[in-house]
N, C-alpha and C positions, 0 to 999 in steps of 0.2 A: 790517849786519842788522838789515832793515826788518823790526818785531814791531808785531804790530795793537796797535792801544790797549785793545783790552779785554783784553788778556793784560799789560799794563805793570802792573807792582806796585812802586810806589815804597819799598815797604818795604825796610831794613836787613836781611842775612841773617846772623843770628847762629847762630855753632859754636863750642860751647865747646870747650877743650882735650882733655878727654879721648873727644870724639867722634873728634878726628883721629888721635888715638893707639890709638883703639881696633883691636881686631883684625876688629870688625863692618865698621869702614868701612875698614880697608885690604883687605878681600876684595873690595870693589865693585867694578864696570868703572867706565871711564871714564862711559859713558853714565849706570849707576845713580847715581854721583857726580853727577850735574848735574841727575837727578830731585831726589835728595835736598837739593841746595842748592835746588830749589824751593819744595821741602815744607817745609823750613825757612824759606823766606820766605812763605809762606803761614802761617806761625804768627803770631798775633799774642801782641804782649807787651804785659804789664800795669804799669803803676809803682806801684810802694809804697815806702813808706820804712821801713827796715831800721835799726835802732841811729840816728835822726836822717838817716840817707843814702838818697837814691833809688836804688831797684833795680829792675830791671825782668824779669817774671819770666813764662814762658809762661803761656798761658791753654791749652793745649791745645783750643782750638776744631778744630771740625770744617769739614773742607773737601775739594772737589773737585778730580781732576786729570782731565780728560777727554783722551782722546789726540790731537783736535786743538789744543789746546794743545800738547800736547810735542812735537806736529809744526810747529805756527808757529813754537816757540823753537827750533825744530833739534838737538833732543834726542833723538828716537827716532821711527822710524814704528810703527804700531801694533800689531803681533807685540812690537816690542824696550818698547816704551812699559809694556806689558802684565808681559813679564818683570822688568824693573826693577821696577815695583811689587810685585810677588812676592818679588823678592828682597830690598827692603827691609824687608818684612814678615815675612819667612824670618830676617832675621838682630835684630830688633827695633826697628828706625827706626818701622815704622810699625804700629800697629793698622786693623781693616776696622769702621766703625762701621755702614755700612751697604751690601749687597751689590748692585750696581745691575748694567745691563748695560755691556759696553763698546763694543761694536758693533749696536745697533738692529736689527732685522729692518725697521724702517720709519724714515725720517731724522726723524720730526716725534717720536719718541718718544725723552723726554728722561727717563732713569732714569740717572744716575749713581751709580758707588760713592762712597761718602764715607768720608774718612778721618782719623786723630787721629795726633799725634806721641806717640809712645812710649818708655820708659825700658827696655824689655824689652833694648836692646842692652850694657845697662851688665855683663850678666850672661852674654854671648854667650859660646861655647864652656866656659862652667863647670854645673857639675852642677845647679844651680839654675837655668839659664836656663830659660822658659817659654817653650815652643813651641808656635806657632799651628799648627792642619793646616790648607791650602789647598789646593785643586784642584791638581795639573799640569798637567788641560787646561782650557781654556775650556769653560762649559756649553754646552749645544748652541744655546741661545738668545740666545746673545753673537753668534752669523754670521759672525767677523773671518773666518777662513778662506773660507765658503760665500763671500759677500758679494766677496771678493778676485778668487777663481774666476770668480764670475757675472759678475764684471767684463772680465777675462779674457775669457771665453766671449763676452760679447757683441760685445767688442772686434772679438774673429778672425772673429765672423759676419757683422757689418756688413763688414768687411773682403771675406770672402768674396762675400759677396752684391752688393759693387759689383764684383768682377771677374765674380763669374757673369751681372750686366746686361750688361758691357760684352762678354762673350762673347757671349752670346747675341743681342747686335746685331750682332756680328760676320756671326755664321751666318746670323741675317736678310737682311745686307746681300748676303753672298754666295750664297744662296738665291736672292735677287731677280736676282741677277747671271746667273746660272746658270739661270733661268727663263726672262728675258727672251733671254738668248742662243740657249738650246734653242727657243723660241718660232721666234726670229727662221730659225736653222736648216731648223725645221721649215717653215716656212712658204716659206724660199728652193727646200728642195727640191721641194714639193708643187705648187709654181706652174708648171710646164712641165708635170704630169702632168693638171693642172686644166684646161690650156688645149688640150691635146691631146683629151681628153674632151667637152669641148665641140664640137670641131671633127668629132670621130666623130658626137655625137648630131645633131648638125645636119643630119650626111650622107645 
């Protein structure tokens, strides 16, 4: 698989045993698991000395995860990526630090959502689990479905336009052929009459 260099992260993916055995993790789809692995890879680790020994602890830094990145890594498409991130927030692996736009109305706009890894998953399924309410549908300003439908409509429109031009060309060609044929027939029919008329006029 060819991955664009800008999306290559050489950092190790740190996953603790409790995550692997948790109900929150076991309830994820394959696509959502791959999304979580990428989020964990984006987490920076800081080296600390605990009891004279080196230990790496997470910094819980903010990071972005745009749909273009998920697509380039072949993790998920636009809509599925949004569902995956939403699922990770629901079960407590992620928190949103800034709600941005997933698919902007204009391509030059870059207002990405920012995330942080969360520890809420440890209490997933328990009474003290902290649930975060997130919208079930994308806000109108994100324009994912609208852009997809517009691209389909544009593609269909261009295809129909090409067919229409071809059809018009054939009609025009056929019209010219019929016109010329009709003119020739008319000329052939009228010639004797006009000839006879000229004889009578001269007499």
